[in-house]
C-alpha positions in Angstrom: 91.0 76.8 1.1 93.6 76.0 3.8 92.1 78.3 6.3 88.8 76.2 5.7 90.6 73.0 6.6 92.2 74.6 9.7 89.0 75.7 10.8 87.3 72.5 10.4 90.0 70.6 12.3 89.8 73.2 15.3 86.1 73.0 15.4 86.5 69.1 15.3 89.0 69.2 18.3 86.8 71.4 20.2 83.8 69.1 19.9 85.8 65.8 20.5 87.5 67.3 23.8 84.5 68.9 25.3 82.6 65.5 26.0 79.6 63.7 24.6 77.5 65.7 22.1 73.8 65.6 22.7 73.2 63.1 19.9 72.1 59.7 20.0 74.5 58.8 17.2 77.0 57.6 19.9 74.5 54.8 21.1 75.9 51.4 19.8 73.2 49.6 21.8 70.9 51.5 23.8 69.2 48.6 25.5 72.7 47.2 26.7 73.6 50.9 28.0 70.4 50.8 29.9 70.9 47.3 31.4 74.4 48.1 32.3 73.2 51.4 34.1 70.6 49.7 35.9 73.3 46.8 37.0 75.6 49.6 37.9 73.3 51.6 40.0 74.0 51.7 43.7 72.2 53.2 46.5 73.9 56.5 46.8 72.4 59.6 48.0 72.4 61.0 44.2 68.9 62.2 43.4 67.6 61.6 40.0 65.7 64.9 38.9 62.6 65.0 36.7 61.2 68.3 37.9 62.7 71.7 38.9 60.6 71.4 42.2 63.0 68.9 43.3 65.9 71.3 43.1 64.1 74.0 44.5 63.1 72.1 47.4 66.9 70.7 47.8 68.0 74.2 48.0 66.4 74.9 51.1 69.0 72.6 52.7 72.0 73.9 50.9 73.7 74.0 47.7 73.0 71.7 44.8 75.6 70.1 42.6 73.6 69.2 39.4 75.0 66.7 36.7 73.3 66.7 33.2 74.0 63.5 31.2 72.5 60.4 29.5 72.7 56.6 29.9 74.3 56.3 26.5 77.3 58.8 27.4 80.2 56.8 28.6 81.9 60.1 30.1 78.6 60.7 31.9 78.6 57.2 33.5 82.4 57.5 34.3 81.4 60.3 36.2 78.8 58.9 38.4 81.0 57.1 41.2 83.0 60.6 41.6 79.5 62.1 42.2 78.3 59.4 44.5 81.3 59.8 46.5 80.8 63.7 46.6 77.3 62.9 47.5 78.4 60.7 50.5 81.1 63.5 51.6 78.6 66.3 51.6 75.6 64.5 52.9 73.5 66.9 55.0 75.3 69.9 53.8 74.6 69.9 50.0 72.7 67.6 47.5 73.9 66.0 44.4 71.5 65.5 41.8 71.5 64.3 38.3 69.3 64.6 35.2 68.9 62.4 32.3 68.5 64.6 29.2 66.5 61.7 27.4 64.2 61.2 30.1 63.7 64.9 30.8 64.1 66.9 27.6 62.1 70.0 29.0 64.8 70.2 31.8 67.7 69.6 29.2 66.0 72.7 27.2 65.7 74.6 30.3 69.4 74.4 31.3 70.6 74.7 27.7 72.3 71.7 27.2 74.5 70.9 24.1 77.4 69.2 25.5 77.3 66.3 28.3 78.2 65.7 30.8 77.5 69.1 31.9 77.7 70.0 35.7 77.1 73.3 37.8 76.4 74.1 41.6 73.3 76.0 42.2 73.3 78.0 45.4 70.0 79.8 45.2 67.1 81.6 43.4 67.1 85.2 42.7 64.2 87.1 40.9 63.3 83.6 39.5 66.5 82.7 38.1 69.0 80.2 39.7 72.2 81.3 41.1 75.3 79.5 40.3 78.7 79.2 42.0 81.6 79.7 39.4 84.9 78.0 39.9 86.6 81.3 41.2 83.9 81.7 44.0 81.7 84.3 42.3 78.0 83.8 42.0 76.0 84.3 38.9 72.8 83.8 37.4 74.5 83.1 34.1 74.9 79.3 34.2 77.0 79.4 31.1 80.0 80.9 33.0 79.4 78.4 35.9 79.4 75.3 33.9 81.8 72.3 34.3 81.6 70.7 30.9 83.9 67.5 31.3 85.0 65.0 33.6 86.8 66.5 36.6 88.4 65.0 39.5 86.6 65.0 42.7 88.5 67.9 43.9 86.9 70.3 41.4 83.5 69.5 42.5 84.3 69.8 46.1 86.4 72.9 45.7 83.0 74.6 44.1 80.7 73.2 46.9 83.1 74.5 49.5 82.8 77.8 48.0 79.2 77.7 47.8 79.0 76.5 51.6 81.2 79.3 52.5 79.1 81.7 50.9 76.0 80.3 52.6 77.7 81.0 55.8 78.4 84.7 55.2 
């Protein structure tokens, strides 16, 4: 019995510290969240993605920092200003894109989303699969090893983008 209680506590701790769970149970007022998002949206260079072709086209110009989230997710909304600043700082060298998992459920399924915010840097396409830059500088087609699953400071995203740009030069 004690082992079960400890296991349940550990599972709850992991879920609570990982970010928003892909569930609308966290929505207190969806209309208010949508209105706040519309009021807070700025003319930044963050591109909202609705099709994979948008990512593929952007990859021709350099790496893509992709965030998957939702309007109702507070952590996702807190990350938006960081991404807008990164988009400004890396304009012309990298593209920052975002996918709303509620508006693009097929993309959420494609990327295997279960916790948001979920970010990664895509550096190319190999044999029909996206290639991702990991935080250690290695490239992989396994997105699971290159995901950034929580809100990070701007320097984490910049570091991964710098590694991706360095790889691109070589």
